[in-house]
Structures are given as structure tokens and as C-alpha cells.
mmCIF file of the N, C-alpha and C atoms, coordinates in Angstrom:
data_MODEL
# 
_entry.id   MODEL 
# 
loop_
_atom_site.group_PDB 
_atom_site.id 
_atom_site.type_symbol 
_atom_site.label_atom_id 
_atom_site.label_alt_id 
_atom_site.label_comp_id 
_atom_site.label_asym_id 
_atom_site.label_entity_id 
_atom_site.label_seq_id 
_atom_site.pdbx_PDB_ins_code 
_atom_site.Cartn_x 
_atom_site.Cartn_y 
_atom_site.Cartn_z 
_atom_site.occupancy 
_atom_site.B_iso_or_equiv 
_atom_site.pdbx_formal_charge 
_atom_site.auth_seq_id 
_atom_site.auth_comp_id 
_atom_site.auth_asym_id 
_atom_site.auth_atom_id 
_atom_site.pdbx_PDB_model_num 
ATOM 1   N N  . MET A 1 1  ? 167.409 104.230 87.836 1.00 0.00 ? 1  MET A N  1 
ATOM 2   C CA . MET A 1 1  ? 166.195 104.773 88.384 1.00 0.00 ? 1  MET A CA 1 
ATOM 3   C C  . MET A 1 1  ? 165.239 105.122 87.252 1.00 0.00 ? 1  MET A C  1 
ATOM 4   N N  . LYS A 1 2  ? 163.986 104.797 87.471 1.00 0.00 ? 2  LYS A N  1 
ATOM 5   C CA . LYS A 1 2  ? 162.963 105.153 86.495 1.00 0.00 ? 2  LYS A CA 1 
ATOM 6   C C  . LYS A 1 2  ? 162.367 106.507 86.886 1.00 0.00 ? 2  LYS A C  1 
ATOM 7   N N  . VAL A 1 3  ? 162.288 107.387 85.907 1.00 0.00 ? 3  VAL A N  1 
ATOM 8   C CA . VAL A 1 3  ? 161.739 108.716 86.128 1.00 0.00 ? 3  VAL A CA 1 
ATOM 9   C C  . VAL A 1 3  ? 160.544 108.908 85.196 1.00 0.00 ? 3  VAL A C  1 
ATOM 10  N N  . THR A 1 4  ? 159.408 109.305 85.778 1.00 0.00 ? 4  THR A N  1 
ATOM 11  C CA . THR A 1 4  ? 158.204 109.575 85.012 1.00 0.00 ? 4  THR A CA 1 
ATOM 12  C C  . THR A 1 4  ? 157.767 111.012 85.290 1.00 0.00 ? 4  THR A C  1 
ATOM 13  N N  . VAL A 1 5  ? 157.425 111.721 84.235 1.00 0.00 ? 5  VAL A N  1 
ATOM 14  C CA . VAL A 1 5  ? 156.923 113.086 84.352 1.00 0.00 ? 5  VAL A CA 1 
ATOM 15  C C  . VAL A 1 5  ? 155.610 113.182 83.580 1.00 0.00 ? 5  VAL A C  1 
ATOM 16  N N  . ILE A 1 6  ? 154.579 113.694 84.236 1.00 0.00 ? 6  ILE A N  1 
ATOM 17  C CA . ILE A 1 6  ? 153.293 113.929 83.582 1.00 0.00 ? 6  ILE A CA 1 
ATOM 18  C C  . ILE A 1 6  ? 152.968 115.415 83.729 1.00 0.00 ? 6  ILE A C  1 
ATOM 19  N N  . ARG A 1 7  ? 152.817 116.073 82.584 1.00 0.00 ? 7  ARG A N  1 
ATOM 20  C CA . ARG A 1 7  ? 152.438 117.495 82.589 1.00 0.00 ? 7  ARG A CA 1 
ATOM 21  C C  . ARG A 1 7  ? 150.950 117.580 82.277 1.00 0.00 ? 7  ARG A C  1 
ATOM 22  N N  . SER A 1 8  ? 150.223 118.297 83.117 1.00 0.00 ? 8  SER A N  1 
ATOM 23  C CA . SER A 1 8  ? 148.789 118.470 82.903 1.00 0.00 ? 8  SER A CA 1 
ATOM 24  C C  . SER A 1 8  ? 148.429 119.924 83.155 1.00 0.00 ? 8  SER A C  1 
ATOM 25  N N  . GLY A 1 9  ? 147.183 120.252 82.884 1.00 0.00 ? 9  GLY A N  1 
ATOM 26  C CA . GLY A 1 9  ? 146.727 121.621 83.117 1.00 0.00 ? 9  GLY A CA 1 
ATOM 27  C C  . GLY A 1 9  ? 146.944 122.494 81.910 1.00 0.00 ? 9  GLY A C  1 
ATOM 28  N N  . GLY A 1 10 ? 147.212 123.745 82.176 1.00 0.00 ? 10 GLY A N  1 
ATOM 29  C CA . GLY A 1 10 ? 147.345 124.707 81.089 1.00 0.00 ? 10 GLY A CA 1 
ATOM 30  C C  . GLY A 1 10 ? 145.989 125.105 80.550 1.00 0.00 ? 10 GLY A C  1 
ATOM 31  N N  . PHE A 1 11 ? 145.973 126.007 79.636 1.00 0.00 ? 11 PHE A N  1 
ATOM 32  C CA . PHE A 1 11 ? 144.723 126.529 79.081 1.00 0.00 ? 11 PHE A CA 1 
ATOM 33  C C  . PHE A 1 11 ? 143.913 125.439 78.381 1.00 0.00 ? 11 PHE A C  1 
ATOM 34  N N  . ALA A 1 12 ? 144.591 124.578 77.606 1.00 0.00 ? 12 ALA A N  1 
ATOM 35  C CA . ALA A 1 12 ? 143.895 123.545 76.834 1.00 0.00 ? 12 ALA A CA 1 
ATOM 36  C C  . ALA A 1 12 ? 143.670 122.261 77.628 1.00 0.00 ? 12 ALA A C  1 
ATOM 37  N N  . GLY A 1 13 ? 144.392 122.087 78.733 1.00 0.00 ? 13 GLY A N  1 
ATOM 38  C CA . GLY A 1 13 ? 144.216 120.900 79.549 1.00 0.00 ? 13 GLY A CA 1 
ATOM 39  C C  . GLY A 1 13 ? 144.770 119.629 78.934 1.00 0.00 ? 13 GLY A C  1 
ATOM 40  N N  . VAL A 1 14 ? 145.690 119.744 78.000 1.00 0.00 ? 14 VAL A N  1 
ATOM 41  C CA . VAL A 1 14 ? 146.272 118.584 77.337 1.00 0.00 ? 14 VAL A CA 1 
ATOM 42  C C  . VAL A 1 14 ? 147.357 117.971 78.226 1.00 0.00 ? 14 VAL A C  1 
ATOM 43  N N  . GLN A 1 15 ? 147.321 116.648 78.351 1.00 0.00 ? 15 GLN A N  1 
ATOM 44  C CA . GLN A 1 15 ? 148.307 115.959 79.187 1.00 0.00 ? 15 GLN A CA 1 
ATOM 45  C C  . GLN A 1 15 ? 149.448 115.431 78.318 1.00 0.00 ? 15 GLN A C  1 
ATOM 46  N N  . ARG A 1 16 ? 150.660 115.512 78.855 1.00 0.00 ? 16 ARG A N  1 
ATOM 47  C CA . ARG A 1 16 ? 151.848 114.986 78.177 1.00 0.00 ? 16 ARG A CA 1 
ATOM 48  C C  . ARG A 1 16 ? 152.613 114.142 79.177 1.00 0.00 ? 16 ARG A C  1 
ATOM 49  N N  . ARG A 1 17 ? 153.131 113.004 78.734 1.00 0.00 ? 17 ARG A N  1 
ATOM 50  C CA . ARG A 1 17 ? 153.811 112.073 79.629 1.00 0.00 ? 17 ARG A CA 1 
ATOM 51  C C  . ARG A 1 17 ? 155.153 111.662 79.032 1.00 0.00 ? 17 ARG A C  1 
ATOM 52  N N  . GLY A 1 18 ? 156.165 111.545 79.897 1.00 0.00 ? 18 GLY A N  1 
ATOM 53  C CA . GLY A 1 18 ? 157.472 111.054 79.483 1.00 0.00 ? 18 GLY A CA 1 
ATOM 54  C C  . GLY A 1 18 ? 158.049 110.149 80.547 1.00 0.00 ? 18 GLY A C  1 
ATOM 55  N N  . GLU A 1 19 ? 158.809 109.159 80.120 1.00 0.00 ? 19 GLU A N  1 
ATOM 56  C CA . GLU A 1 19 ? 159.505 108.248 81.034 1.00 0.00 ? 19 GLU A CA 1 
ATOM 57  C C  . GLU A 1 19 ? 160.913 108.031 80.517 1.00 0.00 ? 19 GLU A C  1 
ATOM 58  N N  . SER A 1 20 ? 161.820 107.827 81.453 1.00 0.00 ? 20 SER A N  1 
ATOM 59  C CA . SER A 1 20 ? 163.187 107.511 81.084 1.00 0.00 ? 20 SER A CA 1 
ATOM 60  C C  . SER A 1 20 ? 163.828 106.745 82.234 1.00 0.00 ? 20 SER A C  1 
ATOM 61  N N  . ASP A 1 21 ? 164.903 106.041 81.915 1.00 0.00 ? 21 ASP A N  1 
ATOM 62  C CA . ASP A 1 21 ? 165.619 105.239 82.913 1.00 0.00 ? 21 ASP A CA 1 
ATOM 63  C C  . ASP A 1 21 ? 167.046 105.749 83.004 1.00 0.00 ? 21 ASP A C  1 
ATOM 64  N N  . SER A 1 22 ? 167.452 106.118 84.210 1.00 0.00 ? 22 SER A N  1 
ATOM 65  C CA . SER A 1 22 ? 168.795 106.681 84.383 1.00 0.00 ? 22 SER A CA 1 
ATOM 66  C C  . SER A 1 22 ? 169.889 105.664 84.091 1.00 0.00 ? 22 SER A C  1 
ATOM 67  N N  . GLY A 1 23 ? 169.577 104.368 84.128 1.00 0.00 ? 23 GLY A N  1 
ATOM 68  C CA . GLY A 1 23 ? 170.560 103.347 83.792 1.00 0.00 ? 23 GLY A CA 1 
ATOM 69  C C  . GLY A 1 23 ? 170.949 103.383 82.329 1.00 0.00 ? 23 GLY A C  1 
ATOM 70  N N  . LYS A 1 24 ? 170.069 103.911 81.492 1.00 0.00 ? 24 LYS A N  1 
ATOM 71  C CA . LYS A 1 24 ? 170.326 103.995 80.048 1.00 0.00 ? 24 LYS A CA 1 
ATOM 72  C C  . LYS A 1 24 ? 170.583 105.422 79.598 1.00 0.00 ? 24 LYS A C  1 
ATOM 73  N N  . ASP A 1 25 ? 170.556 106.361 80.521 1.00 0.00 ? 25 ASP A N  1 
ATOM 74  C CA . ASP A 1 25 ? 170.658 107.778 80.187 1.00 0.00 ? 25 ASP A CA 1 
ATOM 75  C C  . ASP A 1 25 ? 171.565 108.475 81.208 1.00 0.00 ? 25 ASP A C  1 
ATOM 76  N N  . PRO A 1 26 ? 172.856 108.583 80.909 1.00 0.00 ? 26 PRO A N  1 
ATOM 77  C CA . PRO A 1 26 ? 173.797 109.178 81.877 1.00 0.00 ? 26 PRO A CA 1 
ATOM 78  C C  . PRO A 1 26 ? 173.457 110.608 82.278 1.00 0.00 ? 26 PRO A C  1 
ATOM 79  N N  . LEU A 1 27 ? 172.937 111.413 81.360 1.00 0.00 ? 27 LEU A N  1 
ATOM 80  C CA . LEU A 1 27 ? 172.566 112.785 81.709 1.00 0.00 ? 27 LEU A CA 1 
ATOM 81  C C  . LEU A 1 27 ? 171.428 112.781 82.727 1.00 0.00 ? 27 LEU A C  1 
ATOM 82  N N  . LEU A 1 28 ? 170.459 111.908 82.535 1.00 0.00 ? 28 LEU A N  1 
ATOM 83  C CA . LEU A 1 28 ? 169.354 111.803 83.483 1.00 0.00 ? 28 LEU A CA 1 
ATOM 84  C C  . LEU A 1 28 ? 169.873 111.405 84.863 1.00 0.00 ? 28 LEU A C  1 
ATOM 85  N N  . ALA A 1 29 ? 170.821 110.489 84.915 1.00 0.00 ? 29 ALA A N  1 
ATOM 86  C CA . ALA A 1 29 ? 171.395 110.073 86.203 1.00 0.00 ? 29 ALA A CA 1 
ATOM 87  C C  . ALA A 1 29 ? 172.003 111.264 86.931 1.00 0.00 ? 29 ALA A C  1 
ATOM 88  N N  . ARG A 1 30 ? 172.701 112.133 86.217 1.00 0.00 ? 30 ARG A N  1 
ATOM 89  C CA . ARG A 1 30 ? 173.299 113.319 86.841 1.00 0.00 ? 30 ARG A CA 1 
ATOM 90  C C  . ARG A 1 30 ? 172.229 114.300 87.310 1.00 0.00 ? 30 ARG A C  1 
ATOM 91  N N  . LEU A 1 31 ? 171.169 114.449 86.522 1.00 0.00 ? 31 LEU A N  1 
ATOM 92  C CA . LEU A 1 31 ? 170.086 115.352 86.911 1.00 0.00 ? 31 LEU A CA 1 
ATOM 93  C C  . LEU A 1 31 ? 169.359 114.838 88.150 1.00 0.00 ? 31 LEU A C  1 
ATOM 94  N N  . VAL A 1 32 ? 169.093 113.547 88.209 1.00 0.00 ? 32 VAL A N  1 
ATOM 95  C CA . VAL A 1 32 ? 168.415 112.957 89.370 1.00 0.00 ? 32 VAL A CA 1 
ATOM 96  C C  . VAL A 1 32 ? 169.229 113.195 90.632 1.00 0.00 ? 32 VAL A C  1 
ATOM 97  N N  . ASP A 1 33 ? 170.546 113.097 90.532 1.00 0.00 ? 33 ASP A N  1 
ATOM 98  C CA . ASP A 1 33 ? 171.416 113.326 91.698 1.00 0.00 ? 33 ASP A CA 1 
ATOM 99  C C  . ASP A 1 33 ? 171.311 114.753 92.224 1.00 0.00 ? 33 ASP A C  1 
ATOM 100 N N  . ARG A 1 34 ? 170.889 115.689 91.389 1.00 0.00 ? 34 ARG A N  1 
ATOM 101 C CA . ARG A 1 34 ? 170.806 117.106 91.786 1.00 0.00 ? 34 ARG A CA 1 
ATOM 102 C C  . ARG A 1 34 ? 169.413 117.523 92.269 1.00 0.00 ? 34 ARG A C  1 
ATOM 103 N N  . VAL A 1 35 ? 168.445 116.590 92.220 1.00 0.00 ? 35 VAL A N  1 
ATOM 104 C CA . VAL A 1 35 ? 167.055 116.920 92.554 1.00 0.00 ? 35 VAL A CA 1 
ATOM 105 C C  . VAL A 1 35 ? 166.677 116.327 93.903 1.00 0.00 ? 35 VAL A C  1 
ATOM 106 N N  . ASP A 1 36 ? 166.023 117.138 94.728 1.00 0.00 ? 36 ASP A N  1 
ATOM 107 C CA . ASP A 1 36 ? 165.495 116.690 96.020 1.00 0.00 ? 36 ASP A CA 1 
ATOM 108 C C  . ASP A 1 36 ? 163.997 116.956 96.030 1.00 0.00 ? 36 ASP A C  1 
ATOM 109 N N  . LEU A 1 37 ? 163.209 115.909 95.778 1.00 0.00 ? 37 LEU A N  1 
ATOM 110 C CA . LEU A 1 37 ? 161.757 116.086 95.716 1.00 0.00 ? 37 LEU A CA 1 
ATOM 111 C C  . LEU A 1 37 ? 161.150 116.478 97.052 1.00 0.00 ? 37 LEU A C  1 
ATOM 112 N N  . THR A 1 38 ? 161.824 116.178 98.157 1.00 0.00 ? 38 THR A N  1 
ATOM 113 C CA . THR A 1 38 ? 161.272 116.517 99.470 1.00 0.00 ? 38 THR A CA 1 
ATOM 114 C C  . THR A 1 38 ? 161.300 118.023 99.729 1.00 0.00 ? 38 THR A C  1 
ATOM 115 N N  . SER A 1 39 ? 162.114 118.757 98.989 1.00 0.00 ? 39 SER A N  1 
ATOM 116 C CA . SER A 1 39 ? 162.209 120.204 99.206 1.00 0.00 ? 39 SER A CA 1 
ATOM 117 C C  . SER A 1 39 ? 161.333 121.009 98.235 1.00 0.00 ? 39 SER A C  1 
ATOM 118 N N  . VAL A 1 40 ? 160.547 120.317 97.432 1.00 0.00 ? 40 VAL A N  1 
ATOM 119 C CA . VAL A 1 40 ? 159.713 120.999 96.442 1.00 0.00 ? 40 VAL A CA 1 
ATOM 120 C C  . VAL A 1 40 ? 158.484 121.593 97.125 1.00 0.00 ? 40 VAL A C  1 
ATOM 121 N N  . PRO A 1 41 ? 158.249 122.904 96.954 1.00 0.00 ? 41 PRO A N  1 
ATOM 122 C CA . PRO A 1 41 ? 157.060 123.516 97.556 1.00 0.00 ? 41 PRO A CA 1 
ATOM 123 C C  . PRO A 1 41 ? 155.799 123.067 96.828 1.00 0.00 ? 41 PRO A C  1 
ATOM 124 N N  . PRO A 1 42 ? 154.662 123.084 97.506 1.00 0.00 ? 42 PRO A N  1 
ATOM 125 C CA . PRO A 1 42 ? 153.416 122.712 96.828 1.00 0.00 ? 42 PRO A CA 1 
ATOM 126 C C  . PRO A 1 42 ? 153.083 123.714 95.734 1.00 0.00 ? 42 PRO A C  1 
ATOM 127 N N  . PRO A 1 43 ? 152.344 123.248 94.719 1.00 0.00 ? 43 PRO A N  1 
ATOM 128 C CA . PRO A 1 43 ? 152.015 124.173 93.625 1.00 0.00 ? 43 PRO A CA 1 
ATOM 129 C C  . PRO A 1 43 ? 151.102 125.286 94.106 1.00 0.00 ? 43 PRO A C  1 
ATOM 130 N N  . GLY A 1 44 ? 151.334 126.466 93.609 1.00 0.00 ? 44 GLY A N  1 
ATOM 131 C CA . GLY A 1 44 ? 150.469 127.595 93.926 1.00 0.00 ? 44 GLY A CA 1 
ATOM 132 C C  . GLY A 1 44 ? 149.158 127.481 93.166 1.00 0.00 ? 44 GLY A C  1 
ATOM 133 N N  . ARG A 1 45 ? 148.198 128.222 93.574 1.00 0.00 ? 45 ARG A N  1 
ATOM 134 C CA . ARG A 1 45 ? 146.879 128.203 92.920 1.00 0.00 ? 45 ARG A CA 1 
ATOM 135 C C  . ARG A 1 45 ? 146.850 129.290 91.845 1.00 0.00 ? 45 ARG A C  1 
ATOM 136 N N  . ILE A 1 46 ? 147.417 128.967 90.707 1.00 0.00 ? 46 ILE A N  1 
ATOM 137 C CA . ILE A 1 46 ? 147.483 129.907 89.591 1.00 0.00 ? 46 ILE A CA 1 
ATOM 138 C C  . ILE A 1 46 ? 146.622 129.347 88.459 1.00 0.00 ? 46 ILE A C  1 
ATOM 139 N N  . PRO A 1 47 ? 145.629 130.095 87.992 1.00 0.00 ? 47 PRO A N  1 
ATOM 140 C CA . PRO A 1 47 ? 144.766 129.593 86.925 1.00 0.00 ? 47 PRO A CA 1 
ATOM 141 C C  . PRO A 1 47 ? 145.563 129.232 85.668 1.00 0.00 ? 47 PRO A C  1 
ATOM 142 N N  . ASP A 1 48 ? 145.194 128.131 85.069 1.00 0.00 ? 48 ASP A N  1 
ATOM 143 C CA . ASP A 1 48 ? 145.732 127.682 83.780 1.00 0.00 ? 48 ASP A CA 1 
ATOM 144 C C  . ASP A 1 48 ? 147.229 127.376 83.781 1.00 0.00 ? 48 ASP A C  1 
ATOM 145 N N  . GLN A 1 49 ? 147.829 127.198 84.951 1.00 0.00 ? 49 GLN A N  1 
ATOM 146 C CA . GLN A 1 49 ? 149.251 126.842 84.962 1.00 0.00 ? 49 GLN A CA 1 
ATOM 147 C C  . GLN A 1 49 ? 149.414 125.352 84.683 1.00 0.00 ? 49 GLN A C  1 
ATOM 148 N N  . PHE A 1 50 ? 150.581 124.974 84.194 1.00 0.00 ? 50 PHE A N  1 
ATOM 149 C CA . PHE A 1 50 ? 150.907 123.573 84.049 1.00 0.00 ? 50 PHE A CA 1 
ATOM 150 C C  . PHE A 1 50 ? 151.272 123.012 85.413 1.00 0.00 ? 50 PHE A C  1 
ATOM 151 N N  . LEU A 1 51 ? 150.875 121.772 85.652 1.00 0.00 ? 51 LEU A N  1 
ATOM 152 C CA . LEU A 1 51 ? 151.299 121.028 86.834 1.00 0.00 ? 51 LEU A CA 1 
ATOM 153 C C  . LEU A 1 51 ? 152.121 119.838 86.358 1.00 0.00 ? 51 LEU A C  1 
ATOM 154 N N  . TYR A 1 52 ? 153.179 119.542 87.092 1.00 0.00 ? 52 TYR A N  1 
ATOM 155 C CA . TYR A 1 52 ? 154.068 118.447 86.739 1.00 0.00 ? 52 TYR A CA 1 
ATOM 156 C C  . TYR A 1 52 ? 154.070 117.427 87.872 1.00 0.00 ? 52 TYR A C  1 
ATOM 157 N N  . ASP A 1 53 ? 153.613 116.209 87.565 1.00 0.00 ? 53 ASP A N  1 
ATOM 158 C CA . ASP A 1 53 ? 153.698 115.098 88.512 1.00 0.00 ? 53 ASP A CA 1 
ATOM 159 C C  . ASP A 1 53 ? 154.998 114.376 88.198 1.00 0.00 ? 53 ASP A C  1 
ATOM 160 N N  . ILE A 1 54 ? 155.889 114.338 89.173 1.00 0.00 ? 54 ILE A N  1 
ATOM 161 C CA . ILE A 1 54 ? 157.215 113.768 88.984 1.00 0.00 ? 54 ILE A CA 1 
ATOM 162 C C  . ILE A 1 54 ? 157.346 112.558 89.893 1.00 0.00 ? 54 ILE A C  1 
ATOM 163 N N  . ASP A 1 55 ? 157.791 111.446 89.320 1.00 0.00 ? 55 ASP A N  1 
ATOM 164 C CA . ASP A 1 55 ? 158.009 110.204 90.069 1.00 0.00 ? 55 ASP A CA 1 
ATOM 165 C C  . ASP A 1 55 ? 159.430 109.729 89.781 1.00 0.00 ? 55 ASP A C  1 
ATOM 166 N N  . ILE A 1 56 ? 160.234 109.661 90.835 1.00 0.00 ? 56 ILE A N  1 
ATOM 167 C CA . ILE A 1 56 ? 161.598 109.142 90.717 1.00 0.00 ? 56 ILE A CA 1 
ATOM 168 C C  . ILE A 1 56 ? 161.664 107.897 91.586 1.00 0.00 ? 56 ILE A C  1 
ATOM 169 N N  . ASP A 1 57 ? 161.532 106.736 90.955 1.00 0.00 ? 57 ASP A N  1 
ATOM 170 C CA . ASP A 1 57 ? 161.560 105.447 91.666 1.00 0.00 ? 57 ASP A CA 1 
ATOM 171 C C  . ASP A 1 57 ? 160.630 105.404 92.875 1.00 0.00 ? 57 ASP A C  1 
ATOM 172 N N  . GLY A 1 58 ? 159.410 105.905 92.720 1.00 0.00 ? 58 GLY A N  1 
ATOM 173 C CA . GLY A 1 58 ? 158.425 105.849 93.796 1.00 0.00 ? 58 GLY A CA 1 
ATOM 174 C C  . GLY A 1 58 ? 158.361 107.080 94.678 1.00 0.00 ? 58 GLY A C  1 
ATOM 175 N N  . ASP A 1 59 ? 159.369 107.935 94.632 1.00 0.00 ? 59 ASP A N  1 
ATOM 176 C CA . ASP A 1 59 ? 159.307 109.220 95.338 1.00 0.00 ? 59 ASP A CA 1 
ATOM 177 C C  . ASP A 1 59 ? 158.599 110.201 94.404 1.00 0.00 ? 59 ASP A C  1 
ATOM 178 N N  . THR A 1 60 ? 157.550 110.844 94.912 1.00 0.00 ? 60 THR A N  1 
ATOM 179 C CA . THR A 1 60 ? 156.737 111.680 94.035 1.00 0.00 ? 60 THR A CA 1 
ATOM 180 C C  . THR A 1 60 ? 156.577 113.095 94.561 1.00 0.00 ? 60 THR A C  1 
ATOM 181 N N  . ALA A 1 61 ? 156.293 113.994 93.632 1.00 0.00 ? 61 ALA A N  1 
ATOM 182 C CA . ALA A 1 61 ? 155.982 115.377 93.974 1.00 0.00 ? 61 ALA A CA 1 
ATOM 183 C C  . ALA A 1 61 ? 155.165 115.960 92.833 1.00 0.00 ? 61 ALA A C  1 
ATOM 184 N N  . THR A 1 62 ? 154.305 116.910 93.169 1.00 0.00 ? 62 THR A N  1 
ATOM 185 C CA . THR A 1 62 ? 153.582 117.683 92.169 1.00 0.00 ? 62 THR A CA 1 
ATOM 186 C C  . THR A 1 62 ? 154.094 119.113 92.257 1.00 0.00 ? 62 THR A C  1 
ATOM 187 N N  . VAL A 1 63 ? 154.488 119.632 91.120 1.00 0.00 ? 63 VAL A N  1 
ATOM 188 C CA . VAL A 1 63 ? 155.133 120.941 91.070 1.00 0.00 ? 63 VAL A CA 1 
ATOM 189 C C  . VAL A 1 63 ? 154.365 121.839 90.111 1.00 0.00 ? 63 VAL A C  1 
ATOM 190 N N  . GLY A 1 64 ? 154.086 123.052 90.527 1.00 0.00 ? 64 GLY A N  1 
ATOM 191 C CA . GLY A 1 64 ? 153.476 124.035 89.647 1.00 0.00 ? 64 GLY A CA 1 
ATOM 192 C C  . GLY A 1 64 ? 154.533 124.654 88.754 1.00 0.00 ? 64 GLY A C  1 
ATOM 193 N N  . GLU A 1 65 ? 154.109 125.117 87.610 1.00 0.00 ? 65 GLU A N  1 
ATOM 194 C CA . GLU A 1 65 ? 155.033 125.725 86.645 1.00 0.00 ? 65 GLU A CA 1 
ATOM 195 C C  . GLU A 1 65 ? 155.857 126.849 87.275 1.00 0.00 ? 65 GLU A C  1 
ATOM 196 N N  . ALA A 1 66 ? 155.256 127.614 88.165 1.00 0.00 ? 66 ALA A N  1 
ATOM 197 C CA . ALA A 1 66 ? 155.951 128.739 88.795 1.00 0.00 ? 66 ALA A CA 1 
ATOM 198 C C  . ALA A 1 66 ? 157.064 128.273 89.739 1.00 0.00 ? 66 ALA A C  1 
ATOM 199 N N  . GLN A 1 67 ? 156.954 127.065 90.286 1.00 0.00 ? 67 GLN A N  1 
ATOM 200 C CA . GLN A 1 67 ? 157.967 126.542 91.207 1.00 0.00 ? 67 GLN A CA 1 
ATOM 201 C C  . GLN A 1 67 ? 159.021 125.699 90.493 1.00 0.00 ? 67 GLN A C  1 
ATOM 202 N N  . LEU A 1 68 ? 158.859 125.494 89.209 1.00 0.00 ? 68 LEU A N  1 
ATOM 203 C CA . LEU A 1 68 ? 159.765 124.630 88.446 1.00 0.00 ? 68 LEU A CA 1 
ATOM 204 C C  . LEU A 1 68 ? 160.996 125.433 88.040 1.00 0.00 ? 68 LEU A C  1 
ATOM 205 N N  . ASN A 1 69 ? 162.126 125.193 88.730 1.00 0.00 ? 69 ASN A N  1 
ATOM 206 C CA . ASN A 1 69 ? 163.345 125.928 88.396 1.00 0.00 ? 69 ASN A CA 1 
ATOM 207 C C  . ASN A 1 69 ? 164.569 125.066 88.663 1.00 0.00 ? 69 ASN A C  1 
ATOM 208 N N  . GLY A 1 70 ? 165.712 125.540 88.227 1.00 0.00 ? 70 GLY A N  1 
ATOM 209 C CA . GLY A 1 70 ? 166.984 124.873 88.466 1.00 0.00 ? 70 GLY A CA 1 
ATOM 210 C C  . GLY A 1 70 ? 167.025 123.451 87.940 1.00 0.00 ? 70 GLY A C  1 
ATOM 211 N N  . PRO A 1 71 ? 167.659 122.556 88.711 1.00 0.00 ? 71 PRO A N  1 
ATOM 212 C CA . PRO A 1 71 ? 167.816 121.167 88.270 1.00 0.00 ? 71 PRO A CA 1 
ATOM 213 C C  . PRO A 1 71 ? 166.482 120.457 88.021 1.00 0.00 ? 71 PRO A C  1 
ATOM 214 N N  . LEU A 1 72 ? 165.458 120.830 88.765 1.00 0.00 ? 72 LEU A N  1 
ATOM 215 C CA . LEU A 1 72 ? 164.150 120.205 88.572 1.00 0.00 ? 72 LEU A CA 1 
ATOM 216 C C  . LEU A 1 72 ? 163.600 120.541 87.186 1.00 0.00 ? 72 LEU A C  1 
ATOM 217 N N  . ARG A 1 73 ? 163.746 121.790 86.787 1.00 0.00 ? 73 ARG A N  1 
ATOM 218 C CA . ARG A 1 73 ? 163.312 122.202 85.445 1.00 0.00 ? 73 ARG A CA 1 
ATOM 219 C C  . ARG A 1 73 ? 164.090 121.433 84.376 1.00 0.00 ? 73 ARG A C  1 
ATOM 220 N N  . GLU A 1 74 ? 165.398 121.306 84.561 1.00 0.00 ? 74 GLU A N  1 
ATOM 221 C CA . GLU A 1 74 ? 166.217 120.567 83.600 1.00 0.00 ? 74 GLU A CA 1 
ATOM 222 C C  . GLU A 1 74 ? 165.755 119.114 83.491 1.00 0.00 ? 74 GLU A C  1 
ATOM 223 N N  . LEU A 1 75 ? 165.487 118.483 84.630 1.00 0.00 ? 75 LEU A N  1 
ATOM 224 C CA . LEU A 1 75 ? 165.051 117.094 84.651 1.00 0.00 ? 75 LEU A CA 1 
ATOM 225 C C  . LEU A 1 75 ? 163.718 116.942 83.910 1.00 0.00 ? 75 LEU A C  1 
ATOM 226 N N  . VAL A 1 76 ? 162.751 117.798 84.214 1.00 0.00 ? 76 VAL A N  1 
ATOM 227 C CA . VAL A 1 76 ? 161.431 117.727 83.581 1.00 0.00 ? 76 VAL A CA 1 
ATOM 228 C C  . VAL A 1 76 ? 161.543 117.904 82.072 1.00 0.00 ? 76 VAL A C  1 
ATOM 229 N N  . HIS A 1 77 ? 162.278 118.900 81.631 1.00 0.00 ? 77 HIS A N  1 
ATOM 230 C CA . HIS A 1 77 ? 162.413 119.149 80.197 1.00 0.00 ? 77 HIS A CA 1 
ATOM 231 C C  . HIS A 1 77 ? 163.170 118.018 79.497 1.00 0.00 ? 77 HIS A C  1 
ATOM 232 N N  . HIS A 1 78 ? 164.136 117.437 80.178 1.00 0.00 ? 78 HIS A N  1 
ATOM 233 C CA . HIS A 1 78 ? 164.889 116.325 79.602 1.00 0.00 ? 78 HIS A CA 1 
ATOM 234 C C  . HIS A 1 78 ? 163.984 115.111 79.399 1.00 0.00 ? 78 HIS A C  1 
ATOM 235 N N  . VAL A 1 79 ? 163.221 114.751 80.425 1.00 0.00 ? 79 VAL A N  1 
ATOM 236 C CA . VAL A 1 79 ? 162.352 113.569 80.327 1.00 0.00 ? 79 VAL A CA 1 
ATOM 237 C C  . VAL A 1 79 ? 161.235 113.800 79.314 1.00 0.00 ? 79 VAL A C  1 
ATOM 238 N N  . LEU A 1 80 ? 160.587 114.940 79.346 1.00 0.00 ? 80 LEU A N  1 
ATOM 239 C CA . LEU A 1 80 ? 159.521 115.215 78.384 1.00 0.00 ? 80 LEU A CA 1 
ATOM 240 C C  . LEU A 1 80 ? 160.074 115.353 76.957 1.00 0.00 ? 80 LEU A C  1 
ATOM 241 N N  . GLY A 1 81 ? 161.288 115.864 76.822 1.00 0.00 ? 81 GLY A N  1 
ATOM 242 C CA . GLY A 1 81 ? 161.918 115.983 75.513 1.00 0.00 ? 81 GLY A CA 1 
ATOM 243 C C  . GLY A 1 81 ? 162.218 114.653 74.871 1.00 0.00 ? 81 GLY A C  1 
ATOM 244 N N  . ARG A 1 82 ? 162.505 113.649 75.705 1.00 0.00 ? 82 ARG A N  1 
ATOM 245 C CA . ARG A 1 82 ? 162.771 112.307 75.195 1.00 0.00 ? 82 ARG A CA 1 
ATOM 246 C C  . ARG A 1 82 ? 161.495 111.591 74.795 1.00 0.00 ? 82 ARG A C  1 
ATOM 247 N N  . ALA A 1 83 ? 160.351 112.103 75.260 1.00 0.00 ? 83 ALA A N  1 
ATOM 248 C CA . ALA A 1 83 ? 159.071 111.454 74.936 1.00 0.00 ? 83 ALA A CA 1 
ATOM 249 C C  . ALA A 1 83 ? 158.708 111.664 73.473 1.00 0.00 ? 83 ALA A C  1 
ATOM 250 N N  . GLY A 1 84 ? 159.313 112.713 72.873 1.00 0.00 ? 84 GLY A N  1 
ATOM 251 C CA . GLY A 1 84 ? 159.122 113.008 71.463 1.00 0.00 ? 84 GLY A CA 1 
ATOM 252 C C  . GLY A 1 84 ? 157.761 113.351 71.128 1.00 0.00 ? 84 GLY A C  1 
# 
């Protein structure tokens, strides 16, 4: 599965993007299995928060920094961390 994460917003408005493929990344495969994008609440309206656009093989969600927790947080940090 291809996973893409785009972080935008924040005070400076700088965008960061990461992509990874679970076929080449066993840890990512385990994280994807623990994430359900359909249960992600919409981002709250918080000034200057980061927003994360997450795409897992065509299934997408936008998550506010305040809603980013548990396995979803691990997945986002893993993919963005690999972007270097």
C-alpha cells in the first residue's frame, strides 16, 4: 500500500510531504493495519494548527493536529520521518 502524508498549516504555513510503500516497509504495514481513516473526526477550527492530509491507497482523511493520536500519530510521524 502506498501511503502519502502532507502536513500543512502552522504559524509559518510551510508544507511537508512524505510517501512510503508498505510493501517495502514492514513497520508501515503494521501501522496501516491499525489505522481506520473512516473513524477520524474532522479537524477542529484551531488557529495555526497543523493539518495532515493522509492518503492510504486512495482512502483519504484530513486530520487536525489536536485529533492526531494513537496509531494515526505513529503512522504520520513514521511517513514524514522517512521523507528526511
